[in-house]
N, C-alpha and C positions, 0 to 999 in steps of 0.2 A: 902775886906770883912773880918770881924772878924771870929775867930774860931767858935764861937757859930752859926753864920749865915751859915757857911760851914756845920756844923753838922745838922742844921735844914733842909738845902737843901738836904743833903744826905738822911736824914730820910724821907722827902717827896718823894724823888725819889724812895727809896726802897719800900715805902708803895704803890706807884702806880704800881710797877712792881713785885708784889708778886708771889711767886711760891707756889704750893700746896704740902707740904711735905708728907701728907698722901697719895696722889695719886702717888707720886714718890716711896714711900715705897711699895705700892701695886704693882706697875709695876716691881720693883726689885724682890718682892716675886714671882710674876708670872714667870719672866724670869728664876728664880732659881728652878721653879717647886714646890714651897712651898705654903702652904695655911695659911690663917690668924690664923687658929686654931693652927698650928705649932708654929707660933710666939707667940701666947698667952701662950701656954704651956711653951715655952722656957723662957718666961719672968715672969711666975707665975701670969698671968692675966686670967680673964675669957674671953671667946670669945666675949661677949657683951662689956666688958670693952675695949678690944683691938679694936673692931670695932669703938667705940666712939673715940678712940685716932686716928685711921686712917682716920676718917672723917674730922679731923682738917686740916686747911690750914697751921697752924703754931703750934709749940709746944715748951716747954721749953728745954733748952740745955741738961739738965740731961736726959730727956726722949729720946731725939734725940741720945744721946751718948749710952744709953742702947740698943736702937734699932740697932744702928750702930754696936755695939759689937755682938749682937745676930745674925745679918745677915752678919757680917764681911764685912761691906760696909760703907764707909765714907759719910754719908748723909749731913754732915756739908759742904762738898765741893760744893754741889749744891747751897747753900746760897752764898758762896764766888764766885763761877763762875758766878752766876747771877748778883751779884753786880758789879764785874769787867767788865763783858761783856757789861752791860748796861752803865757803866760810861765811857767806851772807845769810845762810839758813838759820 
């Protein structure tokens, strides 16, 4: 199989096994006893803007890194863990 075919198969696989980053972030907020309004203030967003971001299944890497820094939690690791766990099956 050519490299391009490998990439296409990996992409198809990843798209079938999506994780919901917004839900994961909300779960971590809850575990830490924080509210969405806290995260919104920390990142200079309105509460409604932050709620829109947290409803997303996915987000760009820049936003994910900003949220990771604000919460001191590596959310990118969930993407990596999900990819490798599913590919080992």
